[in-house]
C-alpha positions in Angstrom: -173.0 101.1 -37.4 -172.5 104.0 -39.7 -169.6 106.3 -39.4 -168.8 109.8 -40.7 -165.1 110.7 -41.0 -163.7 114.2 -40.6 -160.4 114.6 -42.5 -159.6 113.3 -46.0 -155.9 112.8 -45.5 -153.7 109.8 -45.7 -154.8 108.2 -42.4 -158.3 107.8 -43.7 -157.4 104.7 -45.6 -156.1 103.0 -42.4 -159.2 103.8 -40.4 -161.5 102.9 -43.2 -160.0 99.4 -43.4 -160.5 99.0 -39.6 -164.1 100.2 -39.6 -165.0 98.0 -42.5 -163.3 94.9 -41.0 -165.4 95.5 -37.8 -168.6 95.5 -39.9 -169.2 99.3 -39.9 -170.2 101.4 -42.9 -168.3 104.6 -43.5 -171.1 106.7 -44.9 -169.5 110.1 -45.4 -166.2 112.0 -45.3 -166.0 115.7 -44.6 -163.1 118.0 -45.2 -162.8 121.8 -45.5 -161.1 121.0 -48.9 -164.2 119.6 -50.6 -162.2 118.4 -53.6 -160.1 116.3 -51.2 -163.2 114.9 -49.7 -164.7 114.1 -53.1 -161.5 112.4 -54.2 -161.3 110.3 -51.0 -165.0 109.3 -51.4 -164.4 108.3 -55.0 -161.2 106.4 -54.2 -162.5 104.5 -51.3 -166.2 104.0 -52.3 -167.7 106.3 -49.7 -171.2 107.4 -50.5 -171.1 111.1 -49.5 -168.4 113.8 -49.6 -168.9 117.0 -47.6 -167.1 120.3 -47.5 -168.5 121.3 -44.0 -168.0 119.7 -40.7 -171.3 121.1 -39.6 -173.1 119.2 -42.3 -171.6 116.0 -40.9 -171.9 116.4 -37.1 -175.3 118.1 -37.4 -176.9 115.4 -39.5 -179.5 113.3 -37.7 -180.3 110.9 -40.4 -177.6 108.2 -39.8 -174.2 109.4 -38.5 -174.2 108.4 -34.9 -170.4 107.9 -34.9 -167.8 110.4 -35.9 -164.1 109.7 -36.5 -161.7 112.7 -36.4 -158.5 112.5 -38.4 -157.1 116.1 -38.5 -154.1 118.0 -37.2 -153.8 117.9 -33.4 -154.9 121.5 -32.9 -158.5 120.6 -34.0 -158.9 117.4 -32.0 -160.5 119.1 -29.0 -162.9 121.6 -30.7 -164.1 119.0 -33.2 -164.6 116.3 -30.6 -166.5 118.7 -28.4 -168.6 119.8 -31.3 -169.5 116.3 -32.3 -170.2 115.2 -28.7 -172.5 118.1 -28.1 -174.3 117.1 -31.4 -175.0 113.7 -29.8 -172.3 111.7 -31.6 -170.0 109.1 -30.3 -166.4 110.2 -31.1 -163.3 108.3 -32.1 -160.4 110.7 -32.2 -156.9 110.3 -33.5 -154.0 110.6 -31.0 -152.8 112.7 -29.3 -156.0 113.5 -27.5 -155.4 117.3 -27.7 -152.8 120.0 -27.4 -152.7 120.1 -23.6 -154.2 118.6 -20.5 -156.7 121.5 -20.1 -158.3 120.6 -23.5 -158.4 116.9 -22.6 -160.2 117.7 -19.3 -162.8 119.7 -21.2 -163.3 116.9 -23.7 -163.9 114.4 -20.9 -166.4 116.7 -19.1 -168.4 117.2 -22.3 -168.3 113.4 -23.1 -169.6 112.6 -19.6 -172.3 115.3 -19.8 -173.5 114.1 -23.2 -173.5 110.4 -22.2 -171.6 109.6 -25.4 -168.4 107.6 -25.8 -165.1 109.5 -26.5 -162.2 107.2 -27.5 -158.7 107.9 -28.7 -156.7 106.0 -31.2 -154.1 104.3 -29.0 -154.1 101.5 -31.5 -151.1 99.7 -30.1 -153.3 98.6 -27.1 -155.2 96.4 -29.6 -152.1 94.6 -31.0 -152.3 90.9 -30.1 -149.0 90.9 -28.3 -149.9 94.0 -26.3 -153.3 92.6 -25.4 -151.8 89.3 -24.3 -149.3 91.1 -22.1 -152.1 93.2 -20.5 -154.0 89.9 -19.8 -151.0 88.5 -18.1 -150.5 91.6 -16.0 -154.2 91.7 -15.0 -154.1 88.0 -14.0 -151.5 88.8 -11.3 -149.0 86.2 -12.6 -146.4 88.9 -13.3 -146.6 90.5 -9.9 -146.6 94.2 -9.2 -144.9 96.5 -11.8 -142.6 98.8 -9.9 -140.8 100.5 -12.8 -140.9 100.6 -16.5 -139.0 102.1 -19.5 -140.8 103.2 -22.6 -138.7 103.7 -25.8 -139.6 104.2 -29.4 -137.1 105.2 -32.1 -138.1 106.9 -35.3 -135.5 106.2 -37.9 -137.2 108.0 -40.8 -136.4 111.6 -39.9 -138.6 114.6 -40.0 -142.0 114.0 -41.8 -141.9 117.0 -44.1 -140.5 120.5 -43.2 -143.2 123.2 -42.9 -146.1 120.8 -42.7 -148.4 120.7 -39.6 -146.1 118.1 -37.9 -143.3 120.7 -37.6 -145.5 123.7 -36.6 -146.1 123.9 -32.8 -149.3 125.9 -33.2 -150.8 122.9 -35.1 -149.1 119.9 -33.6 -148.5 121.0 -30.0 -145.1 119.4 -29.9 -142.6 117.0 -31.5 -141.9 113.3 -31.2 -143.3 112.7 -27.7 -146.7 114.1 -28.5 -146.8 112.5 -31.9 -145.3 109.1 -31.1 -146.7 108.7 -27.6 -147.8 105.1 -28.0 -145.1 103.5 -25.9 -145.6 106.0 -23.1 -149.3 105.2 -23.2 -148.7 101.5 -23.1 -146.4 101.7 -20.1 -149.0 103.7 -18.2 -151.8 101.5 -19.5 -150.1 98.4 -18.2 -149.7 100.0 -14.8 -153.3 101.2 -14.5 -152.4 104.8 -15.2 -150.9 105.8 -11.9 -151.0 109.5 -10.9 -147.5 111.0 -11.5 -145.8 112.8 -8.7 -143.6 114.9 -11.1 -142.5 115.1 -14.7 -139.0 115.9 -15.9 -138.5 116.7 -19.5 -136.0 118.1 -22.0 -136.5 119.6 -25.4 -134.1 120.3 -28.2 -134.4 121.7 -31.8 -131.1 120.8 -33.5 -132.8 118.2 -35.8 -135.5 120.6 -37.0 -132.8 123.0 -38.1 -131.2 120.3 -40.3 -133.0 120.1 -43.7 -131.1 117.0 -44.6 -132.8 115.1 -41.8 -136.0 114.6 -43.8 -137.4 111.1 -43.8 -138.9 109.2 -46.8 -142.3 109.1 -45.2 -144.4 112.2 -44.6 -146.0 115.2 -46.2 -144.2 117.4 -48.8 -142.1 120.3 -47.7 -143.8 123.7 -47.4 -141.6 126.7 -48.0 -141.8 130.0 -46.1 -143.3 128.3 -42.9 -141.7 128.4 -39.5 -140.4 125.0 -38.3 -140.5 125.4 -34.5 -141.2 121.9 -33.1 
């Protein structure tokens, strides 16, 4: 299996390790910043670096699988573009900016006959997989309620970066760290919700001392509105 990756950021190294462990070959990396793509290709031993997404998804010669590692805003359009070009797609989480975009992605995937998968990687952890097996066996009985919690102790991942801009990220911690919510619903077979109650707040995004040690550098002059 040969894979083309869209996005030359920090997450590329993690996906690259997984693909290679599974026996796949990452044949190309594409990024609008060609220099970043070239640097990533050189660092990680990838044969081809491209500065155009079209050059990757439109290629017929070997890239049947495309992995998308870009800010959330571009998950849906790039996934749809790749699916329509006849590629199987592995897309970073969250799936998209909203439910409408996800519905369109599913429709295009079904129409194309190609696989669309999202990186809910915690499902593949041995502990999570073992628990799912126990639930499916019926030994645990019926799940009637659940609580999903995840605490990020490392603060804001860079002020002014795409994480803190709603137009690029779509939201804050819930949309970014949705793994535990996904696991809770996954264990229960994804029941249809009757209602959703939510609360948002922005006091932390206004506190520049709440920056964590992990993340992207600060960008000045950019609105922080997550």
